[in-house]
Every structure is written in C-alpha cells, then in structure tokens.
N, CA and C of each residue as an Amber inpcrd file, in Angstrom:
protein
   369
 -51.9200000  -1.1440000  37.1850000 -50.9350000  -0.1270000  36.8610000
 -51.3560000   1.2080000  37.4380000 -50.3790000   2.0530000  37.6690000
 -50.6400000   3.3910000  38.1670000 -50.1320000   4.3940000  37.1360000
 -50.9050000   5.4460000  36.9370000 -50.4780000   6.5460000  36.0860000
 -50.1160000   7.7300000  36.9730000 -49.0680000   8.4340000  36.6060000
 -48.5340000   9.5070000  37.4400000 -48.4510000  10.8070000  36.6540000
 -48.8560000  11.9000000  37.2940000 -48.7770000  13.2210000  36.6720000
 -48.2020000  14.2010000  37.6770000 -47.0570000  14.7940000  37.3200000
 -46.4250000  15.7810000  38.1910000 -46.9420000  17.1800000  37.8690000
 -46.8590000  18.0400000  38.8660000 -47.1920000  19.4470000  38.6840000
 -46.4480000  20.2640000  39.7170000 -46.4350000  21.5800000  39.5000000
 -45.8590000  22.4780000  40.4920000 -44.4970000  23.0440000  40.1530000
 -43.9290000  22.6200000  39.0380000 -42.6280000  23.1580000  38.6640000
 -42.7150000  24.6180000  38.2500000 -41.5530000  25.2330000  38.1080000
 -41.5310000  26.6190000  37.6860000 -40.1600000  27.2320000  37.8330000
 -40.1170000  28.5430000  37.6780000 -38.8840000  29.3160000  37.7880000
 -38.8840000  30.0590000  39.1150000 -37.8520000  29.8160000  39.9160000
 -37.7380000  30.4740000  41.2160000 -36.3110000  31.0000000  41.3770000
 -36.1250000  31.7930000  42.4250000 -34.7970000  32.3220000  42.7360000
 -34.1170000  31.4440000  43.7820000 -32.8100000  31.5030000  43.8170000
 -32.0670000  30.7740000  44.8360000 -32.5620000  31.1870000  46.2250000
 -32.7360000  30.1860000  47.0840000 -33.2350000  30.4320000  48.4200000
 -34.7400000  30.2930000  48.5610000 -35.4440000  30.2710000  47.4380000
 -36.9010000  30.1370000  47.4610000 -37.3050000  28.7000000  47.7590000
 -38.6030000  28.5270000  47.9340000 -39.1900000  27.2070000  48.1400000
 -40.1740000  26.9010000  47.0210000 -40.3970000  25.6170000  46.8160000
 -41.3350000  25.1620000  45.8020000 -41.8550000  23.8040000  46.2270000
 -43.1220000  23.5400000  45.9600000 -43.6660000  22.2300000  46.2640000
 -44.1740000  21.5760000  44.9950000 -43.6590000  20.4090000  44.7270000
 -44.1190000  19.6030000  43.6040000 -45.1520000  18.5990000  44.0820000
 -46.0790000  18.2990000  43.2040000 -47.0830000  17.2840000  43.4820000
 -47.0350000  16.2230000  42.3960000 -47.4190000  15.0340000  42.7860000
 -47.5200000  13.9410000  41.8310000 -48.8200000  13.2060000  42.1320000
 -49.7450000  13.2660000  41.2070000 -51.0380000  12.6260000  41.3880000
 -51.0500000  11.2720000  40.6960000 -51.5300000  10.2830000  41.4140000
 -51.6120000   8.9370000  40.8490000 -53.0430000   8.5450000  40.5620000
 -53.2080000   7.6850000  39.5910000 -54.5310000   7.1670000  39.2620000
 -54.3820000   5.7760000  38.6840000 -55.4540000   5.0440000  38.7170000
 -55.4910000   3.7480000  38.0650000 -55.4070000   2.5570000  38.9870000
 -54.8340000   2.7290000  40.1520000 -54.7320000   1.6190000  41.0890000
 -54.5410000   2.1790000  42.4900000 -54.7470000   1.3580000  43.4710000
 -54.6360000   1.7910000  44.8680000 -53.2650000   2.3900000  45.1370000
 -53.2730000   3.6550000  45.4430000 -52.0250000   4.4090000  45.5630000
 -51.1420000   3.8800000  46.6880000 -51.7680000   3.4480000  47.7630000
 -50.9900000   3.0080000  48.9240000 -50.2360000   1.7040000  48.6790000
 -50.4390000   1.0700000  47.5630000 -49.7030000  -0.1410000  47.2240000
 -48.3010000   0.1660000  46.6990000 -48.0180000   1.4470000  46.4870000
 -46.7860000   1.8240000  45.8130000 -45.8430000   2.6270000  46.6950000
 -44.5890000   2.2480000  46.6500000 -43.5160000   3.1080000  47.1370000
 -43.3580000   4.2120000  46.1060000 -43.2440000   5.4430000  46.5670000
 -43.1410000   6.5840000  45.6770000 -41.7700000   7.2330000  45.8190000
 -41.2450000   7.6760000  44.7090000 -39.9210000   8.2950000  44.7160000
 -39.9180000   9.5180000  43.8070000 -38.9370000  10.3670000  44.0470000
 -38.6710000  11.4930000  43.1670000 -37.2450000  11.3420000  42.6260000
 -37.1220000  11.6020000  41.3550000 -35.8300000  11.6500000  40.6760000
 -35.7280000  12.9960000  39.9620000 -34.5390000  13.3190000  39.5280000
 -34.3740000  14.5380000  38.7350000 -33.2880000  14.3210000  37.6970000
 -33.3850000  15.0820000  36.6350000 -32.3870000  15.0050000  35.5800000
 -32.0550000  16.3990000  35.0960000 -30.8200000  16.7790000  35.3100000
 -30.3240000  18.0760000  34.8490000 -29.8050000  17.9320000  33.4170000
 -29.7390000  19.0330000  32.6850000 -29.2540000  18.9660000  31.3010000
 -27.8620000  18.3600000  31.2170000 -27.7160000  17.3790000  30.3640000
 -26.4240000  16.7490000  30.1600000 -26.0030000  15.7700000  31.2270000
 -26.8940000  15.5070000  32.1690000 -26.5500000  14.5980000  33.2590000
 -27.5210000  13.4250000  33.3030000 -27.1120000  12.3820000  34.0000000
 -27.9880000  11.2270000  34.1720000 -29.0650000  11.5410000  35.2050000
 -30.1500000  10.8060000  35.0970000 -31.2060000  10.9560000  36.0800000
 -30.7090000  10.4600000  37.4400000 -31.0260000  11.2130000  38.4940000
 -30.5320000  10.8510000  39.8200000 -31.6720000  10.7930000  40.8290000
 -31.4660000   9.9510000  41.8050000 -32.4200000   9.7670000  42.8970000
 -32.4370000  10.9940000  43.7790000 -33.6430000  11.4370000  44.1520000
 -33.8030000  12.5500000  45.0840000 -34.2630000  12.0340000  46.4430000
 -35.2900000  11.2040000  46.4550000 -35.8010000  10.6670000  47.7050000
 -36.9690000   9.7410000  47.4520000 -37.3820000   9.0550000  48.5010000
 -38.5040000   8.1450000  48.3580000 -39.2690000   8.0590000  49.6730000
 -40.4830000   7.5560000  49.5850000 -41.3290000   7.4010000  50.7670000
 -42.0290000   6.0540000  50.6670000 -42.1410000   5.3740000  51.7920000
 -42.7340000   4.0470000  51.7940000 -44.2480000   4.1150000  51.6330000
 -44.8800000   2.9690000  51.6010000 -46.2680000   2.8470000  51.1720000
 -47.2410000   3.7300000  51.9350000 -47.0930000   3.7960000  53.2680000
 -48.0080000   4.6560000  54.0220000 -47.2390000   5.7890000  54.6900000
 -46.0150000   6.0030000  54.2540000 -45.2610000   7.1620000  54.6930000
 -44.4890000   6.9900000  55.9760000 -44.3030000   5.7700000  56.4210000
 -43.6010000   5.5710000  57.6980000 -42.1050000   5.8290000  57.5840000
 -41.5770000   5.6690000  56.4050000 -40.1420000   5.9040000  56.2700000
 -39.8430000   6.6730000  54.9970000 -38.8140000   7.4770000  55.0710000
 -38.3330000   8.2340000  53.9320000 -36.8130000   8.1210000  53.8610000
 -36.2950000   8.3430000  52.6950000 -34.8520000   8.4350000  52.5460000
 -34.5540000   9.4620000  51.4550000 -33.3740000  10.0860000  51.5530000
 -33.0410000  11.1860000  50.6580000 -31.5980000  11.0690000  50.1790000
 -31.3620000  11.6500000  49.0290000 -30.0010000  11.8110000  48.5650000
 -29.3000000  12.8350000  49.4500000 -28.0090000  12.6680000  49.6230000
 -27.2490000  13.5800000  50.4770000 -27.3540000  15.0230000  49.9850000
 -27.4710000  15.2060000  48.6910000 -27.4880000  16.5490000  48.1180000
 -28.7230000  17.3550000  48.4900000 -29.7750000  16.6700000  48.9260000
 -31.0200000  17.3810000  49.2550000 -31.4280000  17.1970000  50.7140000
 -30.7120000  16.3630000  51.4290000 -31.0750000  16.0660000  52.8150000
 -31.0880000  17.3440000  53.6360000 -32.1580000  17.5290000  54.3900000
 -32.2940000  18.7220000  55.2140000 -32.9630000  19.8870000  54.5080000
 -33.0900000  19.8110000  53.1840000 -33.7390000  20.8710000  52.4120000
 -35.0420000  20.4010000  51.7780000 -35.0830000  19.1430000  51.3730000
 -36.2580000  18.6010000  50.6900000 -36.9840000  17.6320000  51.6180000
 -38.3040000  17.6060000  51.4980000 -39.1240000  16.6920000  52.2780000
 -40.1750000  16.0520000  51.3910000 -40.2550000  14.7330000  51.4710000
 -41.2840000  14.0020000  50.7280000 -42.3910000  13.6080000  51.6940000
 -43.6140000  13.7800000  51.2570000 -44.7730000  13.3500000  52.0370000
 -45.8060000  12.7900000  51.0680000 -46.7980000  12.1350000  51.6190000
 -47.8490000  11.5820000  50.7660000 -49.1860000  11.6510000  51.4750000
 -50.2230000  11.7400000  50.6860000 -51.5940000  11.7080000  51.1770000
 -52.3060000  10.6440000  50.3520000 -52.4120000   9.4610000  50.9090000
 -53.0000000   8.3580000  50.1420000 -54.4880000   8.5580000  49.8790000
 -55.1310000   9.3330000  50.7230000 -56.5540000   9.6260000  50.4850000
 -56.7310000  10.4830000  49.2380000 -55.7070000  11.2600000  48.9110000
 -55.7490000  12.1000000  47.7230000 -54.9210000  11.5300000  46.5740000
 -54.3500000  10.3490000  46.8010000 -53.5230000   9.7110000  45.7650000
 -52.4140000  10.6390000  45.2870000 -51.7830000  11.3060000  46.2130000
 -50.8010000  12.3180000  45.8530000 -49.5550000  12.2090000  46.7320000
 -48.4130000  12.3920000  46.1020000 -47.1510000  12.4970000  46.8170000
 -46.5770000  13.8820000  46.5400000 -45.8970000  14.4330000  47.5240000
 -45.3800000  15.7940000  47.4360000 -43.8630000  15.8100000  47.6140000
 -43.2610000  16.8080000  47.0180000 -41.8510000  17.0850000  47.2480000
 -41.7410000  18.5550000  47.6150000 -41.5420000  18.8070000  48.9000000
 -41.3350000  20.1740000  49.3850000 -39.8560000  20.4980000  49.2700000
 -39.5360000  21.5160000  48.5200000 -38.1390000  21.8990000  48.2870000
 -37.8920000  23.2780000  48.8740000 -37.0250000  23.3460000  49.8420000
 -36.6690000  24.6020000  50.4920000 -35.2100000  24.9450000  50.1990000
 -34.8800000  26.2040000  50.4070000 -33.5050000  26.6670000  50.2050000
 -32.9530000  26.2000000  48.8650000 -33.6990000  26.4390000  47.8410000
 -33.3170000  25.9500000  46.5200000 -32.0300000  26.6060000  46.0320000
 -31.2580000  25.8230000  45.3100000 -29.9840000  26.2620000  44.7560000
 -30.0210000  26.1270000  43.2320000 -29.2020000  26.8920000  42.5430000
 -29.1640000  26.7450000  41.0780000 -28.8800000  25.3090000  40.6350000
 -28.1040000  24.5950000  41.4130000 -27.7930000  23.2080000  41.0440000
 -28.9700000  22.2550000  41.2190000 -30.0680000  22.7480000  41.7690000
 -31.2890000  21.9350000  41.8400000 -32.0870000  22.0100000  40.5400000
 -31.6500000  22.8530000  39.6230000 -32.3320000  22.9750000  38.3380000
 -32.3240000  21.6460000  37.6030000 -33.5120000  21.1710000  37.2400000
 -33.6440000  19.8690000  36.5870000 -35.1040000  19.6290000  36.2380000
 -35.3190000  18.5880000  35.4630000 -36.6650000  18.0510000  35.3090000
 -36.8630000  17.0440000  36.4370000 -37.9430000  17.2120000  37.1680000
 -38.2180000  16.3490000  38.3060000 -39.3050000  15.3430000  37.9230000
 -39.0290000  14.0930000  38.2330000 -39.9320000  13.0010000  37.9120000
 -40.3810000  12.2960000  39.1810000 -41.6410000  11.9180000  39.2310000
 -42.0340000  10.9960000  40.2860000 -42.0990000   9.5930000  39.6910000
 -41.8820000   8.6380000  40.5450000 -41.8270000   7.2510000  40.1210000
 -42.4810000   6.3800000  41.1820000 -42.9200000   5.2200000  40.7650000
 -43.6260000   4.3280000  41.6850000 -43.2240000   2.8890000  41.4420000
 -43.2630000   2.1190000  42.5070000 -43.0910000   0.6770000  42.3860000
 -43.7400000   0.0190000  43.5870000 -44.2130000  -1.1960000  43.4130000
 -44.8400000  -1.8920000  44.5330000 -43.8230000  -2.3690000  45.5580000
 -42.5940000  -2.5110000  45.1210000 -41.5760000  -3.0550000  46.0010000
 -40.5950000  -1.9710000  46.4450000 -40.1050000  -2.1020000  47.6380000
 -39.0830000  -1.1870000  48.1510000 -37.7320000  -1.7890000  47.8130000
 -37.1660000  -1.2830000  46.7330000 -35.9160000  -1.8470000  46.2540000
 -34.8010000  -0.8260000  46.4610000 -34.0720000  -0.5240000  45.4280000
 -32.9580000   0.3970000  45.5750000 -33.3200000   1.8190000  45.2120000
 -32.3170000   2.5730000  44.8640000 -32.5190000   3.9750000  44.5270000
 -32.1340000   4.2550000  43.0810000 -32.0170000   3.2160000  42.2990000
 -31.7430000   3.4030000  40.8880000 -33.0380000   3.5370000  40.1090000
 -32.9670000   4.1960000  38.9580000 -34.2160000   4.3910000  38.2220000
 -34.7600000   3.0780000  37.6780000 -33.9300000   2.0660000  37.5610000
 -34.4370000   0.7680000  37.1090000 -35.2360000   0.0420000  38.1900000
 -35.2050000   0.5580000  39.3990000 -35.9670000  -0.0430000  40.5000000
 -37.4200000   0.4080000  40.5170000 -37.7900000   1.2980000  39.6160000
 -39.1470000   1.8370000  39.6010000 -39.7800000   1.5850000  38.2390000
 -40.9760000   1.0320000  38.2740000 -41.6030000   0.6090000  37.0300000
 -42.5370000   1.6150000  36.4000000 -42.9160000   2.6360000  37.1520000
 -43.8960000   3.5950000  36.6530000 -43.3660000   5.0130000  36.8430000
 -43.5750000   5.8300000  35.8190000 -42.9970000   7.1660000  35.8110000
 -43.9920000   8.1980000  35.3090000 -43.8720000   9.3940000  35.8480000
 -44.5920000  10.5200000  35.3020000 -43.8180000  11.1480000  34.1670000
 -44.3820000  12.2190000  33.6190000 -43.7710000  12.8510000  32.4500000
 -42.7190000  13.8910000  32.8300000 -42.6900000  14.2800000  34.0850000
 -41.6990000  15.2380000  34.5590000 -42.2160000  16.6600000  34.5960000
 -41.6370000  17.4520000  35.4730000 -41.9570000  18.8700000  35.5680000
 -40.6480000  19.6350000  35.7630000 -40.5150000  20.7390000  35.0520000
 -39.2670000  21.4980000  35.0540000 -39.1840000  22.4130000  36.2660000
 -38.0550000  22.3600000  36.9320000 -37.7460000  23.2990000  38.0100000
 -36.4690000  24.0360000  37.6140000 -36.5450000  25.3420000  37.5980000
 -35.3910000  26.1680000  37.2610000 -35.1410000  27.1410000  38.4020000
 -33.9180000  27.1190000  38.9130000 -33.5410000  27.9820000  40.0230000
 -32.4930000  28.9620000  39.5200000 -32.8320000  30.2270000  39.5540000
 -31.8930000  31.2490000  39.0900000 -31.0620000  31.7550000  40.2650000
 -29.8580000  32.1690000  39.9480000 -28.9480000  32.6380000  41.0120000
 -29.1440000  34.1150000  41.2970000
C-alpha cells in the first residue's frame, strides 16, 4: 500500500500560480499511476489530471488544460501539480490519488487517496 500526503495549498489571487506536492510512502512509488482530483463546495469530486508510472504520459481535464501541469519525481516519491493562471473557479480541496493500474478518470478508479489540501483563489 501507498500512503499519500498533499501539501502546498493556500490562498492566492486570480492569475497567480501555486504548486501542490503529494508525497508517497510505504511502497515503490513508480508502481503507481498518480492523479489529482478536486472538490469544490457543494460539488462532486472531479478529475484534474493524471500521470503514468514513470511520467511518459499525462492527461488533463479540459477545464485545466494549458494551465495545470502534472509531473513526478520517483526518486523523491513525489508528484506535483503546477497550477498557473489560477481562477476563482479553481477553488477546491485538491486530492492526490494513486492506483497501480491505468484505468479511467473516475474517483472509483483510484484506490489510494491523500487527505487533501485547500486551494482558494480570490478574485
């Protein structure tokens, strides 16, 4: 099993950038596909993006494509979410998730989750 801990959230202004980190422990990090999800108040959790086991491929939700970038450093057991040109609608709790298999983009496709980190974007 892998344990995940997110960090890097905070309060920023629209147009700012922020980088989230997710540190994994407990098992070989490179065995896991890593993803980011987010959940805004009153809304369902939604897929943000994911990165394959050694980072060869990424995919993103249309709402963040071109603004957000996912990367990973398996030597540091860490995955990152670089968020640029932030908008108020990006305000949410951001979660990292992991699974050994590259499945879909639903939250049921990921078996391991962090506790989340709050990102608030003011207008």
